C-alpha positions as CSV (number, residue, x, y, z in Angstrom):
1,X,-5.7,-40.8,-151.1
2,X,-4.9,-37.2,-153.4
3,X,-1.6,-35.1,-152.3
4,X,0.1,-38.4,-150.2
5,X,2.4,-40.3,-151.7
6,X,2.9,-44.0,-151.1
7,X,5.6,-45.3,-150.0
8,X,8.7,-46.6,-152.2
9,X,8.0,-50.8,-150.9
10,X,3.7,-49.9,-152.7
11,X,4.0,-48.2,-155.2
12,X,7.4,-50.9,-156.8
13,X,5.2,-53.7,-155.8
14,X,3.8,-56.0,-158.8
15,X,-0.2,-58.5,-158.4
16,X,-0.6,-60.5,-158.4
17,X,-4.3,-62.7,-158.8
18,X,-3.6,-65.1,-155.3
19,X,-7.0,-67.4,-156.2
20,X,-5.8,-67.9,-158.6
21,X,-1.4,-68.1,-158.9
22,X,1.0,-69.8,-156.8
23,X,3.9,-68.2,-156.2
24,X,7.2,-71.1,-157.3
25,X,10.7,-71.8,-157.1
26,X,11.8,-74.5,-160.4
27,X,14.6,-75.7,-159.2
28,X,16.7,-77.9,-161.7
29,X,18.5,-81.1,-160.5
30,X,20.7,-81.5,-163.1
31,X,22.3,-77.9,-162.9
32,X,21.4,-75.6,-160.1
33,X,19.1,-73.7,-162.6
34,X,16.8,-71.9,-160.6
35,X,13.1,-70.2,-161.6
36,X,11.1,-67.6,-160.1
37,X,7.2,-67.8,-161.6
38,X,3.9,-68.0,-160.4
39,X,1.9,-71.7,-161.8
40,X,-1.7,-71.1,-162.5
41,X,-3.7,-73.8,-159.8
42,X,-6.2,-74.4,-162.3
43,X,-4.1,-75.6,-165.3
44,X,-0.6,-76.7,-163.2
45,X,1.0,-73.8,-165.8
46,X,4.3,-72.6,-165.3
47,X,4.9,-69.0,-166.1
48,X,8.2,-67.3,-165.5
49,X,8.8,-64.2,-164.0
50,X,12.5,-63.8,-163.3
51,X,15.6,-66.0,-163.5
52,X,17.4,-66.4,-160.1
53,X,20.5,-66.6,-159.9
54,X,21.7,-66.0,-156.5
55,X,20.3,-64.8,-153.1
56,X,19.7,-61.0,-153.6
57,X,17.6,-61.3,-156.6
58,X,15.2,-64.1,-154.6
59,X,14.5,-61.7,-151.7
60,X,14.2,-59.3,-154.7
61,X,11.2,-60.9,-156.4
62,X,10.4,-62.3,-152.9
63,X,10.3,-58.3,-152.2
64,X,8.6,-57.2,-155.6
65,X,5.6,-59.2,-154.3
66,X,5.6,-59.1,-151.7
67,X,6.2,-62.4,-150.4
68,X,7.1,-63.5,-147.2
69,X,7.3,-67.9,-148.2
70,X,8.0,-68.9,-152.0
71,X,7.5,-72.9,-152.4
72,X,10.3,-74.8,-155.0
73,X,9.6,-77.6,-157.5
74,X,12.0,-79.7,-158.6
């Protein structure tokens, strides 16, 4: 693809290994805090990526990784 520019969304999109990781939104039932990240499907370990303080930040996270759906865990 020499000489062609990628679309802005494609060039800024981040990748993750969907075979090993599941996108998750961790939500606290105590204080309402939400953290977006990825859960390792083999170990169950959660890796934090972003603190979510509103719908716009969640939408931005999902756009960055090309997600259409994210599961919530409490």
